[in-house]
N, C-alpha and C positions, 0 to 999 in steps of 0.2 A: 266311693272316694270321699274323704272329708279332710279339710284343712283348717287348723285352728292356730291363730297367732297367740303364742303363749308368753312371749316377752319381746319387747322392743325398747330401744333407747328412748328415755323420756326427753321431751323438749328437743327433738332432732334438729329443728331449724336453728335453735340457739346453739346447740353443740357444734353442728357443722358450720354455722355462721361464725362462731368464735374461731374455729380452725381456719376459716377463710380470712378472718380479720387479722389473725396473728401473723400472717404472711407479709402484710404491708404496714401494720400498726402494732408491733409487738408490745410497746409500753401501754398503749390503751387497752390492748387485749388482756394484758396482765391485770389491769384495774377492773375490767369487766368480769374477769374470771372469779374475782372475789365476791361478786354479787349475782352469780348465776341463779341462785334460788329466788332472788327478788329483783329482777331487772325491771326498769321502768319501761313504759310503752315506747319511748323514744329510743332506748337502748336496744330493745328487741327489734325495732324497725331497722336500726343500723346494722344489726347482725343479719337480718333477713336480706337486706340489700347487698351485703357482702357475699352472702351465700349465692344469691341470684347471679351476681357478677361472676363468681367462680364457676358456677354451673354453665353459664353462657360461654365462658372462655375455655371450657373443657377441663378445668382444674378440678377433677373429680376426686382427688385424693382426700379432699376435705370431708366427703361423705363416708369415707371408710371408718370414721369414728362412730357411725350409727350402725347398729346391728339389729337383726330380726331373727327370732327363733320360732319355728313352726313345728307343730305336731301334725304329721301326715299319716293317715291310715287308709287301708283299703285299696292301695295301689298294687300293681303287679310287680314282680321282681324284674320284669322287662323294663318297666318304667323306672324303678329305682336304679337299675344299671345305667340308664341314661342320665339320671339326676346326679349320680356321684362322679360323672365325668367333669362336672364343674368343681374344680379342685380347690378354689379359694373359698372353702366352706368347711364346716364341721358337721359330721354325721354320726348318729348313733342309731343303729338299725336292729330290729328284732332278729334274733338268731334262730335259724332253722334247726340248729343243733340242740338248742335248749328249750324250744317251744313245742307245744303239742301240734298235732297235724289237722286241727279243725278250723284253721283260719280261712279256708275256702280259696276260690280262685276268681280271676277277672275274665269275663267273656266279652270279647270285642263285639261291637254292634254289627259289623259285617257278618259275623258268625251267628249272633243272636237272632238276626232278622230272617235267617233261613232255617226252617224247622229241621230239615234233613241234616244240614251241616252242623247245626247246633247239637243235635242228638249224637252225632259222631264225635264232636268235640268233647262233650260231657262224658261220653263213654271212655275216651282216651284219658281224661282227667281222673275218672274213677279207677281205671286200671293202674295209673301211675300211683295213686294213693294206696290202692290195695297192695301193689308191689312194695311200696315203702313200708307198710305195716307188716307184710310178710317177712321182709328182711329183718326188721326189728325183732319179730317173734323167733327168728332163727338165730338170734344173738349177734346180729351185725350192729356195730355202733351207729347211733343216729347220725353222726358226722359223715358216715359212709353211705348209709341208707338214703340220705337226702339227695344223693346224686340222681335219684329217680324223679325227684320233684320237679315240676315244670316251671318255665318262666312265668306262667299265668298265676302261680301261687301268690296269694295276697301277703302283703307285708306292711309293717308300720315303722316309722322312724321319726327322729327329731333332726331337723336341719337348721343350722345357724349360718347366716350369711351377712356380710356387711352390705351396706346400701349400694356401694359401687358394683360389687359382684352381682347383687340382685338385679340391678339395672341392666347389666350385661346379660344375665340369665333371661330376663324378659325380652330383650332385643332378639335373642335367638329363638326362644321357645314360644313366644306369642305369635310367631309367623305361621301363616296358614300351611306352610310346607312342613312344619314340625309334626312329628308323630302325634296322633290324636290324644293319647293318654297324657303325655307329658305337657302337651299344650293345655289340656284341661287343668292339670295341676298348676301350671304357670298362671292361668287365668284366675284361679281361686287365690293363689298367693298374691297376685297383683292387686286384687280387690282389697285385701288387708293392708298391703304396703301403701297403696294410694291413699287410703283413708287416714293412715298414720302420718305419712310424710308427703303430702301433695306437692310441695315445692320441687321435689326431685322427680316424682313419678308421673306427674301430669302429662309430660311429653313423651313418656316411655312407651315403647312398643317396637314392632318390627321396623326395619329401615324404611319400608314404603309408607309408614305413617308420616314421616317427616321429609321424605325425599324419594329418589328412585329405588326400585326393588333391586336387591343385590343377588337374587337367585338366578342361576343359569336358565331355569325353566320356571318363570313366574306363574303364580296361581291364577293371575288375571283378576283378582279381587282387589278393590280399593279399600284399604284400612283407614284412610285419613278421615 
């Protein structure tokens, strides 16, 4: 798996801070908007404080003006199926209909660590791929032959989320109860997001990081 941040809103604190500022000081915000390229240190501080106040009060619509785009590769289709359940986002994913069949597949650690089980798993993957190729050779369209391809098949995609949805994504997927692959994906995305916009993401994480666990069956680990 690899995750690369390919684009993010520049000056996120200033942009989100201006959005927070316009709620209470529209005239001053209009004046500040004219000088966003060259704000003074005092003006940046004012916007930073406005943003901090908005985040503390739960007024997170202001951070929706900040977006992140990630290139994600080497995850399974099982993982991407979970990812696209987060609907306030944009996705463009590699097509199994138009791509070749050499992208490989993901092997879970629970399978990889058992030699006998791993051999059976890889055999099943090979049979699936062989069946896919056989159908293609028999004239079956790739869009139908791909029905044989497994959830383990690797895929690549670009995902774009605004900062508010990304914050929600991390709340759910950084939890120890989340499925291991999407949790790893969330961890890598979080590293990029935190480095770019620490004012929002420094306190981000599963509910137990800042309060009680919300799971019916807690994992028993302290993330704080």
